[in-house]
Wavefront OBJ file of the C-alpha trace (Angstrom):
o trace
v -2.699 20.033 0.762
v -5.402 21.155 2.660
v -6.508 19.202 6.063
v -4.615 17.479 8.720
v -1.429 16.524 6.614
v -1.524 21.104 5.944
v 1.725 21.198 8.495
v 4.281 18.832 6.280
v 5.798 19.727 3.884
v 4.277 18.639 -0.337
v 4.392 18.417 -4.174
v 2.364 17.243 -7.065
v 4.862 14.362 -8.742
v 2.125 15.083 -11.937
v -0.230 17.895 -12.379
v -3.167 14.986 -12.040
v -1.418 11.880 -10.131
v 0.770 11.689 -7.503
v 2.199 13.738 -3.984
v 5.452 13.797 -2.015
v 6.083 13.934 1.322
v 10.021 14.434 0.681
v 10.756 14.947 4.301
v 11.985 11.568 5.473
v 11.055 12.860 8.926
v 7.453 12.984 7.696
v 7.108 8.681 8.900
v 3.942 7.025 8.811
v 4.848 5.165 11.921
v 4.474 8.601 13.389
v 0.611 9.500 11.626
v -0.353 6.105 13.370
v 0.505 6.704 16.199
v -0.372 10.413 16.854
v -3.634 11.688 19.446
v -4.998 12.848 16.069
v -4.897 9.751 14.016
v -8.081 8.635 12.637
v -7.887 12.605 11.637
v -5.185 12.283 9.617
v -5.464 8.708 8.530
v -8.548 10.125 6.559
v -7.107 13.739 4.923
v -4.506 10.933 4.075
v -7.182 8.606 2.547
v -8.697 11.052 0.678
v -5.759 12.378 -0.731
v -4.684 8.895 -2.123
v -8.387 9.133 -4.173
v -7.655 12.509 -5.287
v -4.318 12.149 -6.528
v -4.129 7.874 -7.320
v -0.737 7.950 -5.933
v 1.315 9.354 -2.313
v 4.418 8.481 -1.930
v 6.424 9.230 1.309
v 10.201 9.009 2.507
v 12.476 7.017 3.374
v 10.142 5.129 6.196
v 10.582 2.735 9.334
v 7.431 0.795 8.804
v 7.421 -2.491 9.639
v 5.188 -5.251 8.443
v 3.029 -5.064 10.454
v 2.211 -1.362 10.687
v 2.009 -1.494 7.068
v -1.335 -3.904 7.198
v -2.548 -2.049 10.783
v -1.840 0.845 7.858
v -3.463 -0.629 5.403
v -6.193 -1.254 7.656
v -7.022 1.118 9.423
v -6.898 3.203 6.045
v -10.133 1.178 4.967
v -11.987 1.321 7.893
v -11.762 5.367 7.821
v -12.969 5.227 4.301
v -15.900 3.365 4.722
v -14.701 -0.483 4.017
v -17.286 -3.171 3.858
v -17.300 -5.271 7.061
v -16.392 -8.206 5.527
v -13.220 -6.609 3.400
v -10.424 -7.138 5.325
v -5.934 -7.941 3.366
v -5.631 -9.528 1.069
v -4.417 -12.613 0.092
v -2.731 -13.116 -3.728
v -2.807 -16.729 -5.110
v 0.802 -16.713 -5.610
v 1.371 -15.315 -2.478
v 3.347 -17.560 0.492
v 2.535 -18.708 4.190
v 6.368 -17.664 5.552
v 8.164 -18.793 8.967
v 8.899 -14.765 7.834
v 5.402 -13.406 6.195
v 1.934 -14.441 6.644
v -0.189 -14.710 3.425
v -1.635 -11.749 3.017
v 2.550 -10.193 2.438
v 3.119 -10.397 -1.389
v 7.023 -9.800 -2.235
v 8.038 -7.984 -5.152
v 11.650 -7.798 -5.718
v 13.632 -6.754 -9.501
v 16.955 -8.993 -7.571
v 17.749 -10.353 -9.995
v 15.887 -9.204 -13.495
v 13.139 -9.894 -15.809
v 15.909 -13.794 -15.947
v 15.229 -14.010 -11.737
v 11.152 -13.227 -10.284
v 12.131 -15.195 -7.134
v 9.130 -13.815 -5.926
v 6.327 -14.919 -7.372
v 5.286 -18.926 -6.413
v 5.134 -21.678 -10.120
v 6.045 -18.995 -12.448
v 7.151 -20.389 -15.654
v 7.395 -18.470 -18.702
v 4.708 -17.623 -20.956
v 4.190 -16.146 -24.108
v 0.406 -15.507 -22.610
v -0.161 -12.569 -21.759
v -3.348 -14.015 -18.974
v -1.356 -16.571 -17.846
v -1.033 -15.978 -13.606
v -4.183 -12.993 -13.906
v -6.756 -14.109 -11.407
v -10.354 -13.271 -10.932
v -10.878 -12.000 -7.166
v -14.292 -12.548 -6.299
v -15.041 -9.941 -2.466
v -14.637 -6.442 -3.176
v -11.046 -4.603 -4.837
v -8.565 -3.084 -2.505
v -9.475 0.087 -1.809
v -6.027 0.510 -0.516
v -2.385 -0.639 -1.666
v 0.911 -0.421 -0.037
v 4.228 -0.362 -1.227
l 1 2 3 4 5 6 7 8 9 10 11 12 13 14 15 16 17 18 19 20 21 22 23 24 25 26 27 28 29 30 31 32 33 34 35 36 37 38 39 40 41 42 43 44 45 46 47 48 49 50 51 52 53 54 55 56 57 58 59 60 61 62 63 64 65 66 67 68 69 70 71 72 73 74 75 76 77 78 79 80 81 82 83 84 85 86 87 88 89 90 91 92 93 94 95 96 97 98 99 100 101 102 103 104 105 106 107 108 109 110 111 112 113 114 115 116 117 118 119 120 121 122 123 124 125 126 127 128 129 130 131 132 133 134 135 136 137 138 139 140 141 142
């Protein structure tokens, strides 16, 4: 690990993909609030770009902070000003969540896709696919 993130313990999950920060003391909310947060987030963006996926353990992180992280990562990585948080075609705005937040859950297994609006079983793999017209997302938080 190089750069400002080298002060945190981490290891590569696989030789070519995935880095994990195993300590729950590494909180993304603290990286966002740190005096050197731009440097930390640029280094995180670089790490994600090089390793494909980065795992953080037991995050205490609100949805609003997740959206802030995604926005700041994109801005620091040079995203176009017209590129904003993505609203997925099956997302629903609810009192708890805005349309730019999608709930993904395996609760109930394959027969209970609770997070999919208008879901119907189909033998066609293409059912539910869509095409995005704006630039694709560089970062996705799960």
